[in-house]
C-alpha positions in Angstrom: -0.2 -0.1 0.1 2.7 2.6 1.0 4.6 1.7 -2.1 2.3 3.5 -4.3 4.1 6.6 -4.5 7.3 5.0 -6.5 4.6 3.2 -8.6 2.9 6.4 -9.3 5.8 8.1 -10.7 6.6 5.0 -12.7 2.9 5.3 -14.1 3.0 8.7 -14.8 6.2 8.4 -17.0 4.4 5.9 -19.0 1.4 8.1 -19.5 3.4 11.1 -20.5 5.2 9.2 -22.6 2.3 8.5 -24.7 0.3 11.5 -23.7 2.3 14.4 -23.5 5.7 14.8 -25.3 3.7 15.2 -28.5 2.3 18.5 -27.2 5.9 19.9 -28.4 5.2 19.0 -31.8 1.6 18.8 -32.7 0.4 18.5 -36.2 -2.0 21.4 -36.1 -5.9 21.3 -36.0 -8.4 19.8 -38.6 -8.3 16.9 -40.9 -6.7 16.7 -44.0 -9.0 15.1 -46.9 -6.1 14.4 -48.8 -4.2 11.2 -49.3 -2.1 9.4 -52.1 -4.4 7.3 -54.5 -4.2 3.4 -54.5 -3.8 1.0 -57.3 -7.0 -1.3 -56.4 -5.8 -4.2 -58.8 -2.6 -4.4 -56.5 -1.4 -5.4 -53.0 -1.9 -1.9 -50.7 1.4 -0.6 -49.5 1.5 -0.3 -45.8 4.4 1.0 -43.7 4.4 -0.2 -40.2 6.6 1.8 -37.6 7.6 0.1 -34.4 10.0 1.0 -31.3 12.6 -1.8 -31.8 16.1 -1.2 -32.5 16.8 1.3 -29.7 18.0 -1.5 -27.1 15.3 -1.4 -25.0 14.0 -4.9 -24.4 10.3 -3.7 -23.6 10.0 -1.6 -26.7 11.3 -4.7 -28.8 9.0 -6.9 -27.1 6.3 -4.6 -27.9 7.2 -3.9 -31.4 7.3 -7.7 -32.1 3.7 -7.9 -30.9 2.6 -5.1 -32.9 4.1 -6.8 -36.0 2.3 -10.0 -35.0 -0.9 -8.4 -34.4 -0.7 -6.5 -37.7 0.1 -9.9 -39.8 -2.6 -11.9 -37.8 -5.0 -9.2 -39.2 -3.6 -9.4 -42.8 -4.1 -13.3 -42.8 -7.9 -12.5 -41.8 -8.3 -10.3 -44.3 -10.8 -11.3 -47.1 -10.9 -9.7 -50.8 -7.7 -7.7 -50.4 -3.9 -8.2 -50.0 -1.6 -6.1 -47.7 2.1 -5.3 -49.0 3.3 -4.7 -45.0 7.0 -3.2 -44.6 8.0 -3.0 -41.3 10.5 0.0 -40.2 12.1 0.4 -36.4 12.1 3.9 -35.0 14.3 2.8 -31.6 11.7 4.9 -30.1 13.2 8.1 -31.1 11.4 10.9 -32.8 14.1 11.9 -35.1 14.8 8.2 -36.2 10.7 8.0 -36.5 10.7 11.1 -38.9 13.8 9.5 -40.9 11.9 6.2 -41.3 8.6 7.6 -42.3 10.0 9.7 -44.8 11.8 6.6 -46.2 8.9 4.6 -46.2 6.9 7.3 -48.3 9.8 7.0 -50.8 9.3 3.1 -50.8 5.8 3.7 -51.8 3.6 3.3 -48.7 0.1 4.6 -49.1 -0.4 4.9 -45.5 1.6 4.7 -42.2 0.7 2.6 -39.2 2.3 3.7 -36.1 4.5 4.8 -34.3 3.6 4.2 -30.7 4.8 7.1 -28.7 3.5 10.6 -29.0 6.7 12.9 -29.8 7.6 9.4 -32.7 4.1 9.9 -33.9 4.1 13.6 -34.6 7.6 13.6 -36.2 6.2 10.6 -38.3 3.2 13.2 -39.4 5.5 15.9 -40.2 7.8 13.6 -42.5 5.0 11.6 -44.4 3.6 14.7 -46.1 0.2 13.8 -47.7 0.6 10.2 -46.4 -2.1 9.8 -43.7 -0.5 8.2 -39.9 -2.4 6.1 -38.1 -0.5 6.1 -35.1 -0.8 3.9 -31.8 -0.6 7.0 -29.6 -3.7 8.1 -27.5 -2.7 11.7 -27.1 -4.7 14.1 -28.6 -2.5 17.1 -28.7 -0.7 15.3 -31.5 -4.0 14.5 -33.6 -4.8 16.5 -36.8 -3.8 17.0 -40.3 -2.6 13.8 -41.5 -2.1 12.2 -38.1 -4.6 10.2 -36.1 -4.3 8.7 -32.7 -5.6 5.0 -32.5 -5.4 4.8 -29.0 -8.4 5.2 -26.4 -8.3 8.6 -25.2 -9.0 9.8 -21.5 -11.7 11.7 -23.3 -13.3 9.1 -25.0 -13.4 7.0 -21.6 -14.5 10.2 -19.3 -17.6 10.6 -22.2 -18.7 7.2 -21.9 -18.7 7.0 -18.0 -20.1 10.5 -17.8 -23.0 9.7 -20.0 -23.7 6.4 -18.2 -23.5 7.9 -14.9 -26.2 10.7 -15.9 -28.5 8.0 -17.1 -28.2 6.1 -13.8 -29.0 8.9 -11.8 -25.6 9.7 -10.5 -25.3 13.0 -12.5 -23.6 15.1 -9.7 -19.9 14.2 -10.1 -17.1 15.3 -7.8 -13.5 15.1 -9.8 -10.7 13.9 -7.8 -7.1 13.7 -9.2 -3.4 13.4 -8.5 -1.9 16.9 -9.2 0.7 15.8 -12.3 0.6 16.0 -16.0 -1.3 12.7 -16.8 -4.1 13.0 -14.1 -4.5 16.6 -14.7 -5.4 15.9 -18.2 -7.8 13.3 -17.3 -9.1 15.6 -14.8 -9.9 18.0 -17.7 -11.3 15.4 -20.0 -13.6 14.7 -17.1 -14.6 18.2 -16.6 -15.5 18.6 -20.5 -17.8 15.4 -20.6 -19.5 16.6 -17.6 -20.1 20.1 -19.3 -21.2 18.3 -22.5 -23.8 15.8 -21.0 -27.4 16.7 -20.1 -28.1 15.5 -16.9 -24.6 16.0 -15.4 -23.3 18.7 -13.2 -19.6 19.2 -11.4 -20.0 18.8 -7.9 -16.5 20.0 -6.6 -13.0 19.1 -7.9 -10.1 18.3 -5.6 -6.3 17.5 -6.7 -4.0 16.1 -4.2 -0.2 15.8 -4.1 1.2 12.7 -5.5 2.5 11.4 -2.4 1.5 9.3 0.7 1.4 12.5 3.0 -0.5 14.4 0.1 -3.1 11.6 -0.1 -3.6 11.3 3.7 -4.0 15.1 4.0 -6.5 15.3 1.2 -8.7 12.6 2.3 -10.7 14.5 4.9 -11.5 17.7 2.5 -12.5 15.0 -0.2 -15.0 13.3 2.2 -15.9 16.8 3.2 -16.5 18.4 -0.3 -18.3 15.3 -1.3 -20.8 15.6 1.3 -21.1 19.4 1.5 -21.7 19.6 -2.4 -24.5 16.4 -2.6 -22.1 14.7 -5.0 -24.0 11.3 -6.3 -20.1 10.0 -7.8 -16.9 10.6 -7.4 -14.8 10.3 -10.5 -11.1 8.8 -9.4 -8.4 9.8 -12.2 -5.5 7.7 -10.5 -4.8 4.1 -11.4 -4.5 0.5 -9.8 -0.7 1.2 -9.8 -0.8 4.7 -8.7 -2.8 6.2 -5.7 -6.1 4.4 -6.3 -5.6 1.5 -4.0 -4.3 4.2 -0.9 -7.6 6.2 -1.9 -9.7 3.3 -2.0 -8.8 2.3 1.8 -8.8 5.9 3.2 -12.0 7.3 1.6 -14.6 4.6 2.9 -12.5 4.8 6.4 -13.2 8.5 6.1 -17.3 8.3 5.8 -17.5 7.6 2.2 -18.0 3.8 1.8 -19.3 2.6 -1.6 -22.9 2.3 -0.1 -22.6 5.9 0.2 -21.3 7.3 -3.2 -20.9 6.0 -6.7 -17.1 5.5 -7.3 -16.0 5.9 -11.0 -12.6 4.9 -12.3 -10.9 7.0 -15.3 -8.4 4.2 -15.6 -9.1 0.5 -15.5 -9.5 -1.4 -12.4 -9.2 -5.0 -13.6 -5.5 -4.7 -14.0 -3.8 -6.4 -12.0 -6.4 -8.8 -10.9 -5.6 -8.0 -7.3 -7.4 -4.7 -7.4 -10.8 -6.1 -7.6 -10.4 -7.0 -3.9 -9.9 -3.7 -2.8 -13.0 -2.7 -0.6 -13.4 0.9 -1.7 -13.7 -0.5 -5.3 -16.7 -2.9 -4.8 -19.6 -1.9 -6.7 -17.1 1.0 -8.7 -17.7 1.9 -12.2 -14.8 1.7 -14.8 -14.7 1.4 -18.8 -12.9 -1.1 -21.0 -13.0 -2.4 -24.6 -15.5 -5.2 -25.6 -14.3 -8.0 -23.5 -15.7 -10.9 -25.7 -13.9 -9.1 -28.8 -10.7 -9.2 -26.9 -10.8 -12.3 -25.7 -11.3 -13.9 -29.0 -8.4 -11.7 -30.2 -6.2 -13.0 -27.3 -7.1 -16.7 -28.2 -5.9 -16.5 -32.1 -3.0 -14.6 -31.4 -2.0 -17.1 -28.7 -2.8 -20.0 -31.2 -0.5 -18.3 -33.7 2.3 -17.2 -31.7 2.1 -19.0 -28.6 2.2 -16.1 -26.1 0.0 -13.3 -25.3 -0.3 -10.2 -27.0 0.9 -6.8 -25.8 -1.7 -4.4 -24.2 -1.7 -2.3 -27.2 -1.0 -5.0 -30.0 -4.8 -5.0 -30.9 -4.3 -1.3 -32.2 -2.0 -2.8 -34.9 -4.8 -5.2 -35.9 -7.5 -2.4 -35.8 -5.4 -0.6 -38.3 -4.7 -3.4 -40.7 -8.5 -4.0 -40.4 -9.6 -0.5 -41.3 -7.2 -0.4 -44.2 -8.4 -3.6 -45.4 -12.0 -2.9 -45.3 -11.5 0.3 -47.0 -9.3 -1.0 -49.9 -11.9 -4.1 -50.2 -14.5 -1.8 -51.6 -12.0 -1.1 -54.5 -11.8 2.9 -54.3 -8.9 4.4 -55.4 -9.5 7.2 -52.8 -9.6 4.7 -49.9 -7.0 6.0 -47.7 -7.8 9.8 -47.8 -8.8 11.5 -44.8 -12.2 11.5 -46.1 -12.6 7.8 -46.4 -10.9 7.0 -43.2 -13.1 9.1 -41.2 -16.4 7.3 -42.6 -19.0 7.9 -39.9 -19.9 4.0 -39.7 -16.7 3.2 -38.4 -15.0 -0.3 -38.2 -15.0 -3.1 -36.0 -11.7 -4.3 -34.7 -10.4 -6.6 -31.6 -11.1 -4.0 -29.2 -14.4 -3.3 -30.4 -16.3 -0.7 -32.8 -14.6 2.4 -33.4 -14.2 5.1 -36.0 -11.7 8.1 -37.0 -12.8 11.5 -36.3 -12.1 14.6 -38.4 -10.1 16.1 -35.6 -7.7 12.7 -35.6 -8.8 11.2 -32.5 -10.7 7.9 -32.5 -14.0 7.2 -30.9 -14.2 3.9 -29.5 -17.1 1.7 -28.2 -16.5 0.8 -24.6 -18.3 -1.4 -22.1 -19.1 -0.4 -18.7 -18.0 -2.6 -16.0 -18.6 -3.3 -12.1 -17.0 -5.0 -9.3 -19.3 -7.1 -7.9 -18.3 -9.3 -4.9 -14.5 -9.2 -6.2 -15.7 -10.2 -9.7 -15.6 -8.1 -12.9 -19.1 -7.7 -14.2 -20.1 -6.2 -17.4 -23.1 -3.8 -16.6 -23.7 -1.9 -19.9 -22.3 -3.9 -23.0 -20.2 -2.0 -25.5 -21.9 -1.2 -28.6 -21.2 -3.2 -31.5 -22.1 0.2 -34.1 -22.3 3.8 -34.0 -26.1 3.7 -34.6 -27.7 5.0 -31.3 -24.3 4.0 -29.2 -23.8 5.5 -26.0 -20.1 5.3 -26.2 
């Protein structure tokens, strides 16, 4: 429990690597409607940019998993062939820009990847009129020719706030750690509340990301929640950050789950031990369609003998979208206008669609911890017709 501070620092570093580095080199606002035409009678040239080659074992393992997932998607496509060429970025923005330029010169009609936000921004700048479907979840780099396939805080916040409002829990208090990643999460929640009929913000409180900071904030959180008449407390902290500490101390200070609805911006099913925390019982969080994810993991395991990396499904989704568009036989299949078709696509993480601002809207399920088990209480939509995601 008291080891959370070092874990929280590690978590913040991971999130910032994906979420905030790219703010230094954002690709601008708005959608490019351009993109190279493809020869519909030939395999579609696709470049895959992965973070291998920098001497980091974790990045190398991620790169292998991303490539495996992309090739699994290619094997499962019908009616279209992908010519996939893999380029290593070494997790470095300069190299990402260089290999993106090389990929375009080699004939790539679309770029899939890279992972880290600064790398994706550099790739987008170097790719010219070729669209980049990055694995980042940083909305700050989205726009122009760069899309972010990763699920954003805003997408999760929108889904959960809408569900809370529809469930009669619309007076929402925001509680976040005072660091770059959690501040972004708190801002996303506030925007979702402002945009959702039937919801209103019932206070907001941040805490220093330290053991002392959490302890000092707990009484204020409890008092604010009670005085504001909050129905729900929306927490931005994760299971390897301050969340376990908050889940213990808030109920001890007059806010048991029976008195208020806890909602989490991050996933509460990882690790499995998180579901045993008393303060998280009956709490809500969002996750991708678990049935589709389980099917993907099973197919991946059968093909490669191991479990996929947590973001490997994004590579599959990217190939699935490219394949679906190319299969229609339209030479303009990979332009910005085609990529942002309203009906979207179905991937291993569920239904998703690329938006005009370069972000990705994903259909998410609402899950609850019940008796230390994860239970889906509102399934992920399978299409965007009337979807609540």
